PyMOL Python script that loads the backbone (N, CA, C, O; Angstrom):
from pymol import cmd

cmd.read_pdbstr("""\
ATOM      1  N   MET A   1       1.002  -1.456   0.438  1.00  0.00           N
ATOM      2  CA  MET A   1       0.016  -0.027   0.006  1.00  0.00           C
ATOM      3  C   MET A   1       1.186   1.155  -0.321  1.00  0.00           C
ATOM      4  O   MET A   1       2.398   0.971  -0.207  1.00  0.00           O
ATOM      5  N   ALA A   2       0.551   2.382  -0.745  1.00  0.00           N
ATOM      6  CA  ALA A   2       1.586   3.319  -0.911  1.00  0.00           C
ATOM      7  C   ALA A   2       1.167   4.368   0.075  1.00  0.00           C
ATOM      8  O   ALA A   2      -0.038   4.569   0.222  1.00  0.00           O
ATOM      9  N   LEU A   3       1.938   4.975   0.682  1.00  0.00           N
ATOM     10  CA  LEU A   3       1.558   5.781   1.640  1.00  0.00           C
ATOM     11  C   LEU A   3       1.897   7.410   0.695  1.00  0.00           C
ATOM     12  O   LEU A   3       2.701   8.186   1.212  1.00  0.00           O
ATOM     13  N   PHE A   4       1.455   7.666  -0.197  1.00  0.00           N
ATOM     14  CA  PHE A   4       1.410   8.703  -0.828  1.00  0.00           C
ATOM     15  C   PHE A   4      -0.061   8.931  -1.768  1.00  0.00           C
ATOM     16  O   PHE A   4      -0.701   9.540  -0.911  1.00  0.00           O
ATOM     17  N   LYS A   5      -0.904   8.849  -2.836  1.00  0.00           N
ATOM     18  CA  LYS A   5      -1.683   9.091  -4.100  1.00  0.00           C
ATOM     19  C   LYS A   5      -0.622   9.482  -4.834  1.00  0.00           C
ATOM     20  O   LYS A   5      -0.131  10.282  -4.038  1.00  0.00           O
ATOM     21  N   LYS A   6      -0.228   9.492  -5.355  1.00  0.00           N
ATOM     22  CA  LYS A   6      -0.205   9.761  -7.020  1.00  0.00           C
ATOM     23  C   LYS A   6      -1.416  11.338  -7.469  1.00  0.00           C
ATOM     24  O   LYS A   6      -2.634  11.162  -7.446  1.00  0.00           O
ATOM     25  N   ARG A   7      -1.035  12.224  -7.701  1.00  0.00           N
ATOM     26  CA  ARG A   7      -1.228  12.895  -8.420  1.00  0.00           C
ATOM     27  C   ARG A   7      -1.786  12.716  -9.666  1.00  0.00           C
ATOM     28  O   ARG A   7      -0.766  12.250 -10.174  1.00  0.00           O
ATOM     29  N   THR A   8      -2.483  12.711 -10.456  1.00  0.00           N
ATOM     30  CA  THR A   8      -2.839  12.254 -11.574  1.00  0.00           C
ATOM     31  C   THR A   8      -3.341  13.304 -12.501  1.00  0.00           C
ATOM     32  O   THR A   8      -3.108  13.434 -13.703  1.00  0.00           O
ATOM     33  N   VAL A   9      -4.278  14.227 -11.491  1.00  0.00           N
ATOM     34  CA  VAL A   9      -6.047  14.197 -12.189  1.00  0.00           C
ATOM     35  C   VAL A   9      -5.546  15.644 -11.760  1.00  0.00           C
ATOM     36  O   VAL A   9      -5.643  15.771 -10.540  1.00  0.00           O
ATOM     37  N   GLY A  10      -5.020  16.819 -12.419  1.00  0.00           N
ATOM     38  CA  GLY A  10      -4.890  18.298 -11.621  1.00  0.00           C
ATOM     39  C   GLY A  10      -6.356  18.860 -11.422  1.00  0.00           C
ATOM     40  O   GLY A  10      -7.384  18.207 -11.596  1.00  0.00           O
ATOM     41  N   LYS A  11      -6.271  20.241 -11.012  1.00  0.00           N
ATOM     42  CA  LYS A  11      -7.586  20.665 -10.171  1.00  0.00           C
ATOM     43  C   LYS A  11      -7.895  21.725 -11.570  1.00  0.00           C
ATOM     44  O   LYS A  11      -6.981  22.313 -12.148  1.00  0.00           O
ATOM     45  N   PRO A  12      -8.822  21.792 -11.825  1.00  0.00           N
ATOM     46  CA  PRO A  12      -9.723  23.031 -13.311  1.00  0.00           C
ATOM     47  C   PRO A  12      -8.962  23.965 -12.578  1.00  0.00           C
ATOM     48  O   PRO A  12      -8.701  24.142 -11.388  1.00  0.00           O
ATOM     49  N   GLY A  13      -8.601  24.675 -13.973  1.00  0.00           N
ATOM     50  CA  GLY A  13      -8.041  25.865 -13.822  1.00  0.00           C
ATOM     51  C   GLY A  13      -6.508  25.525 -13.713  1.00  0.00           C
ATOM     52  O   GLY A  13      -5.773  26.339 -14.272  1.00  0.00           O
ATOM     53  N   GLU A  14      -5.785  24.256 -12.967  1.00  0.00           N
ATOM     54  CA  GLU A  14      -4.473  24.380 -13.373  1.00  0.00           C
ATOM     55  C   GLU A  14      -3.792  24.386 -14.753  1.00  0.00           C
ATOM     56  O   GLU A  14      -4.088  23.678 -15.716  1.00  0.00           O
ATOM     57  N   TRP A  15      -2.388  25.741 -14.632  1.00  0.00           N
ATOM     58  CA  TRP A  15      -1.693  25.469 -16.269  1.00  0.00           C
ATOM     59  C   TRP A  15      -0.797  24.804 -15.851  1.00  0.00           C
ATOM     60  O   TRP A  15      -0.673  24.541 -14.655  1.00  0.00           O
ATOM     61  N   TYR A  16       0.071  24.371 -16.853  1.00  0.00           N
ATOM     62  CA  TYR A  16       1.936  23.753 -16.418  1.00  0.00           C
ATOM     63  C   TYR A  16       2.109  24.025 -17.524  1.00  0.00           C
ATOM     64  O   TYR A  16       1.397  23.921 -18.522  1.00  0.00           O
ATOM     65  N   TYR A  17       3.488  24.539 -17.290  1.00  0.00           N
ATOM     66  CA  TYR A  17       4.415  24.769 -18.659  1.00  0.00           C
ATOM     67  C   TYR A  17       5.541  22.793 -19.212  1.00  0.00           C
ATOM     68  O   TYR A  17       6.325  22.243 -18.440  1.00  0.00           O
ATOM     69  N   CYS A  18       5.280  22.405 -20.269  1.00  0.00           N
ATOM     70  CA  CYS A  18       6.099  20.796 -19.892  1.00  0.00           C
ATOM     71  C   CYS A  18       7.328  21.702 -20.340  1.00  0.00           C
ATOM     72  O   CYS A  18       7.305  22.731 -21.016  1.00  0.00           O
ATOM     73  N   LEU A  19       8.644  20.886 -19.649  1.00  0.00           N
ATOM     74  CA  LEU A  19       9.972  21.651 -20.333  1.00  0.00           C
ATOM     75  C   LEU A  19      10.278  20.168 -21.727  1.00  0.00           C
ATOM     76  O   LEU A  19      11.052  20.417 -22.652  1.00  0.00           O
ATOM     77  N   VAL A  20       9.673  18.959 -21.663  1.00  0.00           N
ATOM     78  CA  VAL A  20      10.329  18.173 -22.355  1.00  0.00           C
ATOM     79  C   VAL A  20       9.516  18.577 -23.585  1.00  0.00           C
ATOM     80  O   VAL A  20       9.977  18.689 -24.721  1.00  0.00           O
ATOM     81  N   HIS A  21       8.157  18.795 -23.191  1.00  0.00           N
ATOM     82  CA  HIS A  21       7.666  18.623 -24.326  1.00  0.00           C
ATOM     83  C   HIS A  21       7.625  20.051 -25.436  1.00  0.00           C
ATOM     84  O   HIS A  21       7.695  20.185 -26.657  1.00  0.00           O
ATOM     85  N   GLN A  22       7.475  20.977 -24.269  1.00  0.00           N
ATOM     86  CA  GLN A  22       7.643  22.573 -24.662  1.00  0.00           C
ATOM     87  C   GLN A  22       6.187  22.997 -25.292  1.00  0.00           C
ATOM     88  O   GLN A  22       6.000  23.518 -26.391  1.00  0.00           O
ATOM     89  N   LYS A  23       5.283  22.666 -24.390  1.00  0.00           N
ATOM     90  CA  LYS A  23       3.730  23.091 -24.459  1.00  0.00           C
ATOM     91  C   LYS A  23       3.059  23.308 -23.082  1.00  0.00           C
ATOM     92  O   LYS A  23       3.201  22.676 -22.035  1.00  0.00           O
ATOM     93  N   VAL A  24       2.139  24.589 -23.433  1.00  0.00           N
ATOM     94  CA  VAL A  24       1.305  24.724 -21.809  1.00  0.00           C
ATOM     95  C   VAL A  24       0.126  23.202 -22.342  1.00  0.00           C
ATOM     96  O   VAL A  24      -0.151  22.736 -23.447  1.00  0.00           O
ATOM     97  N   GLU A  25      -0.305  22.829 -20.896  1.00  0.00           N
ATOM     98  CA  GLU A  25      -0.642  21.824 -20.961  1.00  0.00           C
ATOM     99  C   GLU A  25      -1.776  22.015 -19.571  1.00  0.00           C
ATOM    100  O   GLU A  25      -1.257  22.454 -18.545  1.00  0.00           O
ATOM    101  N   GLU A  26      -3.286  21.698 -19.528  1.00  0.00           N
ATOM    102  CA  GLU A  26      -3.960  21.727 -18.730  1.00  0.00           C
ATOM    103  C   GLU A  26      -3.878  20.923 -17.381  1.00  0.00           C
ATOM    104  O   GLU A  26      -4.224  19.744 -17.302  1.00  0.00           O
ATOM    105  N   GLY A  27      -3.357  21.709 -16.254  1.00  0.00           N
ATOM    106  CA  GLY A  27      -3.561  19.263 -15.238  1.00  0.00           C
ATOM    107  C   GLY A  27      -2.408  18.773 -15.435  1.00  0.00           C
ATOM    108  O   GLY A  27      -1.956  18.687 -16.577  1.00  0.00           O
ATOM    109  N   PRO A  28      -1.754  18.382 -14.399  1.00  0.00           N
ATOM    110  CA  PRO A  28      -0.315  17.529 -14.301  1.00  0.00           C
ATOM    111  C   PRO A  28       0.004  16.562 -15.441  1.00  0.00           C
ATOM    112  O   PRO A  28       0.748  15.661 -15.054  1.00  0.00           O
ATOM    113  N   ASP A  29      -0.299  16.488 -16.593  1.00  0.00           N
ATOM    114  CA  ASP A  29      -0.085  15.543 -17.268  1.00  0.00           C
ATOM    115  C   ASP A  29       1.278  14.567 -17.000  1.00  0.00           C
ATOM    116  O   ASP A  29       1.443  13.416 -16.594  1.00  0.00           O
ATOM    117  N   CYS A  30       2.324  15.868 -17.534  1.00  0.00           N
ATOM    118  CA  CYS A  30       4.094  15.036 -16.915  1.00  0.00           C
ATOM    119  C   CYS A  30       4.835  15.231 -15.785  1.00  0.00           C
ATOM    120  O   CYS A  30       4.771  16.195 -15.022  1.00  0.00           O
ATOM    121  N   PRO A  31       5.496  14.330 -15.717  1.00  0.00           N
ATOM    122  CA  PRO A  31       5.836  14.160 -13.952  1.00  0.00           C
ATOM    123  C   PRO A  31       6.742  15.509 -13.402  1.00  0.00           C
ATOM    124  O   PRO A  31       7.769  15.990 -13.882  1.00  0.00           O
ATOM    125  N   ALA A  32       5.989  15.901 -12.266  1.00  0.00           N
ATOM    126  CA  ALA A  32       6.629  17.311 -12.029  1.00  0.00           C
ATOM    127  C   ALA A  32       8.052  17.367 -12.246  1.00  0.00           C
ATOM    128  O   ALA A  32       8.153  18.588 -12.373  1.00  0.00           O
ATOM    129  N   LYS A  33       9.479  16.831 -12.411  1.00  0.00           N
ATOM    130  CA  LYS A  33      10.279  17.213 -12.639  1.00  0.00           C
ATOM    131  C   LYS A  33      10.259  17.703 -13.770  1.00  0.00           C
ATOM    132  O   LYS A  33      10.857  18.766 -13.608  1.00  0.00           O
ATOM    133  N   ASP A  34       9.931  17.632 -14.953  1.00  0.00           N
ATOM    134  CA  ASP A  34       9.324  17.885 -16.224  1.00  0.00           C
ATOM    135  C   ASP A  34       8.389  19.045 -16.522  1.00  0.00           C
ATOM    136  O   ASP A  34       7.880  19.091 -17.642  1.00  0.00           O
ATOM    137  N   ARG A  35       8.077  20.109 -15.511  1.00  0.00           N
ATOM    138  CA  ARG A  35       7.194  20.737 -15.512  1.00  0.00           C
ATOM    139  C   ARG A  35       7.849  22.143 -14.623  1.00  0.00           C
ATOM    140  O   ARG A  35       8.734  22.028 -13.775  1.00  0.00           O
ATOM    141  N   PHE A  36       7.112  23.659 -15.080  1.00  0.00           N
ATOM    142  CA  PHE A  36       6.709  24.100 -14.593  1.00  0.00           C
ATOM    143  C   PHE A  36       5.011  24.451 -14.060  1.00  0.00           C
ATOM    144  O   PHE A  36       3.974  24.165 -14.659  1.00  0.00           O
ATOM    145  N   GLY A  37       5.144  25.027 -12.985  1.00  0.00           N
ATOM    146  CA  GLY A  37       3.528  25.361 -12.337  1.00  0.00           C
ATOM    147  C   GLY A  37       3.550  25.009 -11.147  1.00  0.00           C
ATOM    148  O   GLY A  37       4.518  24.572 -10.524  1.00  0.00           O
ATOM    149  N   PRO A  38       1.681  25.315 -10.502  1.00  0.00           N
ATOM    150  CA  PRO A  38       0.871  25.369 -11.404  1.00  0.00           C
ATOM    151  C   PRO A  38       0.908  26.958 -11.633  1.00  0.00           C
ATOM    152  O   PRO A  38       1.759  27.667 -11.097  1.00  0.00           O
ATOM    153  N   TYR A  39      -0.147  27.473 -12.524  1.00  0.00           N
ATOM    154  CA  TYR A  39       0.176  28.753 -13.317  1.00  0.00           C
ATOM    155  C   TYR A  39      -1.669  29.257 -12.565  1.00  0.00           C
ATOM    156  O   TYR A  39      -2.028  28.449 -11.708  1.00  0.00           O
ATOM    157  N   THR A  40      -2.592  30.296 -12.805  1.00  0.00           N
ATOM    158  CA  THR A  40      -3.586  29.891 -12.925  1.00  0.00           C
ATOM    159  C   THR A  40      -4.286  30.222 -14.235  1.00  0.00           C
ATOM    160  O   THR A  40      -5.423  29.896 -14.577  1.00  0.00           O
ATOM    161  N   THR A  41      -3.178  31.094 -15.050  1.00  0.00           N
ATOM    162  CA  THR A  41      -3.911  30.921 -16.261  1.00  0.00           C
ATOM    163  C   THR A  41      -3.070  30.432 -17.667  1.00  0.00           C
ATOM    164  O   THR A  41      -1.867  30.203 -17.797  1.00  0.00           O
ATOM    165  N   ARG A  42      -4.154  30.364 -18.644  1.00  0.00           N
ATOM    166  CA  ARG A  42      -3.021  30.003 -19.466  1.00  0.00           C
ATOM    167  C   ARG A  42      -1.776  30.675 -20.325  1.00  0.00           C
ATOM    168  O   ARG A  42      -0.915  29.982 -20.868  1.00  0.00           O
ATOM    169  N   ALA A  43      -1.803  32.164 -20.375  1.00  0.00           N
ATOM    170  CA  ALA A  43      -1.202  32.976 -20.928  1.00  0.00           C
ATOM    171  C   ALA A  43       0.377  32.883 -19.504  1.00  0.00           C
ATOM    172  O   ALA A  43       1.561  33.042 -19.803  1.00  0.00           O
ATOM    173  N   GLU A  44      -0.160  32.592 -18.056  1.00  0.00           N
ATOM    174  CA  GLU A  44       1.154  32.588 -17.335  1.00  0.00           C
ATOM    175  C   GLU A  44       1.767  31.598 -17.340  1.00  0.00           C
ATOM    176  O   GLU A  44       2.860  31.619 -16.775  1.00  0.00           O
ATOM    177  N   ALA A  45       1.132  29.899 -18.209  1.00  0.00           N
ATOM    178  CA  ALA A  45       2.138  29.393 -18.038  1.00  0.00           C
ATOM    179  C   ALA A  45       2.923  29.318 -19.741  1.00  0.00           C
ATOM    180  O   ALA A  45       3.722  28.461 -20.118  1.00  0.00           O
ATOM    181  N   GLU A  46       2.544  30.154 -20.311  1.00  0.00           N
ATOM    182  CA  GLU A  46       2.779  30.313 -22.169  1.00  0.00           C
ATOM    183  C   GLU A  46       4.063  30.875 -21.975  1.00  0.00           C
ATOM    184  O   GLU A  46       5.025  30.669 -22.715  1.00  0.00           O
ATOM    185  N   HIS A  47       4.056  31.907 -20.515  1.00  0.00           N
ATOM    186  CA  HIS A  47       5.571  32.466 -20.349  1.00  0.00           C
ATOM    187  C   HIS A  47       5.932  32.063 -19.437  1.00  0.00           C
ATOM    188  O   HIS A  47       6.453  32.893 -18.692  1.00  0.00           O
ATOM    189  N   ALA A  48       5.895  30.883 -19.036  1.00  0.00           N
ATOM    190  CA  ALA A  48       6.661  30.385 -18.229  1.00  0.00           C
ATOM    191  C   ALA A  48       8.301  30.152 -18.151  1.00  0.00           C
ATOM    192  O   ALA A  48       9.021  30.113 -17.153  1.00  0.00           O
ATOM    193  N   MET A  49       8.652  30.004 -19.616  1.00  0.00           N
ATOM    194  CA  MET A  49      10.358  30.341 -19.554  1.00  0.00           C
ATOM    195  C   MET A  49      10.848  31.314 -19.622  1.00  0.00           C
ATOM    196  O   MET A  49      12.030  31.292 -19.281  1.00  0.00           O
ATOM    197  N   GLU A  50      10.255  32.756 -20.099  1.00  0.00           N
ATOM    198  CA  GLU A  50      10.334  33.804 -20.028  1.00  0.00           C
ATOM    199  C   GLU A  50      10.262  35.071 -18.486  1.00  0.00           C
ATOM    200  O   GLU A  50      10.874  36.108 -18.234  1.00  0.00           O
ATOM    201  N   THR A  51       9.340  34.390 -17.866  1.00  0.00           N
ATOM    202  CA  THR A  51       9.759  33.788 -16.258  1.00  0.00           C
ATOM    203  C   THR A  51      10.935  33.628 -15.403  1.00  0.00           C
ATOM    204  O   THR A  51      11.577  34.329 -14.621  1.00  0.00           O
ATOM    205  N   ALA A  52      10.967  32.450 -15.851  1.00  0.00           N
ATOM    206  CA  ALA A  52      12.258  31.673 -15.904  1.00  0.00           C
ATOM    207  C   ALA A  52      13.583  32.181 -15.530  1.00  0.00           C
ATOM    208  O   ALA A  52      14.331  31.928 -14.586  1.00  0.00           O
ATOM    209  N   GLN A  53      13.680  33.166 -16.786  1.00  0.00           N
ATOM    210  CA  GLN A  53      14.848  33.695 -17.474  1.00  0.00           C
ATOM    211  C   GLN A  53      15.319  35.551 -16.618  1.00  0.00           C
ATOM    212  O   GLN A  53      16.350  36.145 -16.303  1.00  0.00           O
ATOM    213  N   GLU A  54      13.697  35.831 -16.567  1.00  0.00           N
ATOM    214  CA  GLU A  54      14.179  37.173 -15.529  1.00  0.00           C
ATOM    215  C   GLU A  54      14.154  36.771 -14.324  1.00  0.00           C
ATOM    216  O   GLU A  54      14.118  37.767 -13.601  1.00  0.00           O
ATOM    217  N   ARG A  55      14.154  35.588 -13.571  1.00  0.00           N
ATOM    218  CA  ARG A  55      14.100  35.648 -12.402  1.00  0.00           C
ATOM    219  C   ARG A  55      15.432  34.796 -11.972  1.00  0.00           C
ATOM    220  O   ARG A  55      16.034  35.026 -10.923  1.00  0.00           O
ATOM    221  N   ASN A  56      15.821  33.779 -12.914  1.00  0.00           N
ATOM    222  CA  ASN A  56      17.189  33.527 -12.946  1.00  0.00           C
ATOM    223  C   ASN A  56      18.521  35.129 -13.216  1.00  0.00           C
ATOM    224  O   ASN A  56      19.341  35.599 -12.427  1.00  0.00           O
ATOM    225  N   LEU A  57      18.251  35.434 -14.328  1.00  0.00           N
ATOM    226  CA  LEU A  57      18.645  37.502 -14.255  1.00  0.00           C
ATOM    227  C   LEU A  57      18.700  38.068 -12.837  1.00  0.00           C
ATOM    228  O   LEU A  57      19.696  38.568 -12.314  1.00  0.00           O
ATOM    229  N   GLU A  58      17.430  37.915 -12.259  1.00  0.00           N
ATOM    230  CA  GLU A  58      17.261  38.677 -10.846  1.00  0.00           C
ATOM    231  C   GLU A  58      18.558  37.839  -9.819  1.00  0.00           C
ATOM    232  O   GLU A  58      19.512  38.256  -9.163  1.00  0.00           O
ATOM    233  N   TRP A  59      18.116  36.785 -10.042  1.00  0.00           N
ATOM    234  CA  TRP A  59      19.207  36.056  -8.808  1.00  0.00           C
ATOM    235  C   TRP A  59      20.534  36.162  -8.655  1.00  0.00           C
ATOM    236  O   TRP A  59      21.093  36.157  -7.558  1.00  0.00           O
ATOM    237  N   GLU A  60      21.452  36.328 -10.431  1.00  0.00           N
ATOM    238  CA  GLU A  60      22.782  36.395 -10.666  1.00  0.00           C
ATOM    239  C   GLU A  60      22.818  37.691 -10.643  1.00  0.00           C
ATOM    240  O   GLU A  60      23.729  38.183 -11.309  1.00  0.00           O
ATOM    241  N   THR A  61      22.046  38.494 -10.032  1.00  0.00           N
ATOM    242  CA  THR A  61      22.746  39.862 -10.475  1.00  0.00           C
ATOM    243  C   THR A  61      22.431  40.173  -8.830  1.00  0.00           C
ATOM    244  O   THR A  61      22.474  41.398  -8.721  1.00  0.00           O
ATOM    245  N   ASP A  62      22.141  39.580  -7.549  1.00  0.00           N
ATOM    246  CA  ASP A  62      21.752  40.492  -6.514  1.00  0.00           C
ATOM    247  C   ASP A  62      22.600  39.874  -5.542  1.00  0.00           C
ATOM    248  O   ASP A  62      22.593  38.686  -5.219  1.00  0.00           O
ATOM    249  N   PRO A  63      23.407  40.885  -5.061  1.00  0.00           N
ATOM    250  CA  PRO A  63      24.381  41.081  -4.281  1.00  0.00           C
ATOM    251  C   PRO A  63      24.131  40.092  -2.632  1.00  0.00           C
ATOM    252  O   PRO A  63      24.978  39.745  -1.808  1.00  0.00           O
ATOM    253  N   LYS A  64      22.984  39.925  -2.645  1.00  0.00           N
ATOM    254  CA  LYS A  64      22.873  39.392  -1.106  1.00  0.00           C
ATOM    255  C   LYS A  64      22.863  37.884  -1.542  1.00  0.00           C
ATOM    256  O   LYS A  64      22.596  37.312  -0.485  1.00  0.00           O
ATOM    257  N   TRP A  65      23.019  36.828  -2.604  1.00  0.00           N
ATOM    258  CA  TRP A  65      22.842  36.026  -3.104  1.00  0.00           C
ATOM    259  C   TRP A  65      24.279  35.078  -3.420  1.00  0.00           C
ATOM    260  O   TRP A  65      24.259  33.847  -3.419  1.00  0.00           O
ATOM    261  N   HIS A  66      25.643  35.992  -3.714  1.00  0.00           N
ATOM    262  CA  HIS A  66      26.918  36.237  -3.571  1.00  0.00           C
ATOM    263  C   HIS A  66      27.596  36.819  -2.247  1.00  0.00           C
ATOM    264  O   HIS A  66      27.441  37.846  -1.585  1.00  0.00           O
ATOM    265  N   ASP A  67      28.699  35.313  -2.135  1.00  0.00           N
ATOM    266  CA  ASP A  67      29.200  35.520  -0.569  1.00  0.00           C
ATOM    267  C   ASP A  67      30.507  36.224  -1.280  1.00  0.00           C
ATOM    268  O   ASP A  67      30.770  36.318  -2.479  1.00  0.00           O
ATOM    269  N   ALA A  68      31.249  36.695  -0.107  1.00  0.00           N
ATOM    270  CA  ALA A  68      32.588  37.714  -0.656  1.00  0.00           C
ATOM    271  C   ALA A  68      33.003  37.178  -1.254  1.00  0.00           C
ATOM    272  O   ALA A  68      32.986  37.746  -2.346  1.00  0.00           O
ATOM    273  N   GLN A  69      33.749  35.724  -1.332  1.00  0.00           N
ATOM    274  CA  GLN A  69      34.698  35.238  -1.528  1.00  0.00           C
ATOM    275  C   GLN A  69      34.612  34.989  -3.790  1.00  0.00           C
ATOM    276  O   GLN A  69      35.337  34.841  -4.774  1.00  0.00           O
ATOM    277  N   ALA A  70      33.251  35.106  -3.394  1.00  0.00           N
ATOM    278  CA  ALA A  70      33.025  35.006  -5.498  1.00  0.00           C
ATOM    279  C   ALA A  70      32.833  36.526  -5.754  1.00  0.00           C
ATOM    280  O   ALA A  70      33.017  36.803  -6.939  1.00  0.00           O
ATOM    281  N   GLN A  71      32.576  37.380  -5.120  1.00  0.00           N
ATOM    282  CA  GLN A  71      32.584  38.467  -5.789  1.00  0.00           C
ATOM    283  C   GLN A  71      34.757  39.514  -5.477  1.00  0.00           C
ATOM    284  O   GLN A  71      35.152  40.650  -5.739  1.00  0.00           O
ATOM    285  N   ASN A  72      35.370  38.426  -4.923  1.00  0.00           N
ATOM    286  CA  ASN A  72      36.687  38.909  -4.943  1.00  0.00           C
ATOM    287  C   ASN A  72      37.097  37.367  -4.840  1.00  0.00           C
ATOM    288  O   ASN A  72      36.572  36.684  -3.961  1.00  0.00           O
ATOM    289  N   PRO A  73      38.008  36.815  -5.706  1.00  0.00           N
ATOM    290  CA  PRO A  73      38.582  35.575  -5.866  1.00  0.00           C
ATOM    291  C   PRO A  73      39.923  35.551  -5.242  1.00  0.00           C
ATOM    292  O   PRO A  73      40.436  34.471  -4.949  1.00  0.00           O
ATOM    293  N   ASP A  74      40.658  36.926  -4.971  1.00  0.00           N
ATOM    294  CA  ASP A  74      41.716  36.357  -4.531  1.00  0.00           C
ATOM    295  C   ASP A  74      42.023  36.129  -3.123  1.00  0.00           C
ATOM    296  O   ASP A  74      43.077  35.641  -2.713  1.00  0.00           O
ATOM    297  N   GLY A  75      40.918  36.560  -2.317  1.00  0.00           N
ATOM    298  CA  GLY A  75      40.881  36.568  -0.990  1.00  0.00           C
ATOM    299  C   GLY A  75      41.062  37.673  -0.795  1.00  0.00           C
ATOM    300  O   GLY A  75      40.697  37.687   0.380  1.00  0.00           O
ATOM    301  N   ASP A  76      41.466  39.095  -1.089  1.00  0.00           N
ATOM    302  CA  ASP A  76      41.417  40.205  -0.434  1.00  0.00           C
ATOM    303  C   ASP A  76      40.453  40.940   0.204  1.00  0.00           C
ATOM    304  O   ASP A  76      40.749  42.001   0.755  1.00  0.00           O
TER     305      ASP A  76
END
""", "prot")
cmd.dss("prot")
cmd.show_as("cartoon", "prot")
cmd.util.cbc("prot")
cmd.orient("prot")
């Protein structure tokens, strides 16, 4: 007997972006490791890759996420 039920059906209005198929899908058709979401609208899911790129850029340029050694690799 499994401890957790595998969720195969999404809630109405849940949208995902599948990284493998590179398409928007309603409900979790693909495994969680292969998708972004859930999003509340289809349009949000369609822009999932742009949103991820924007967030990655923000993270890469945020000084709170970089330690002193990364900023000064010579250790000075």
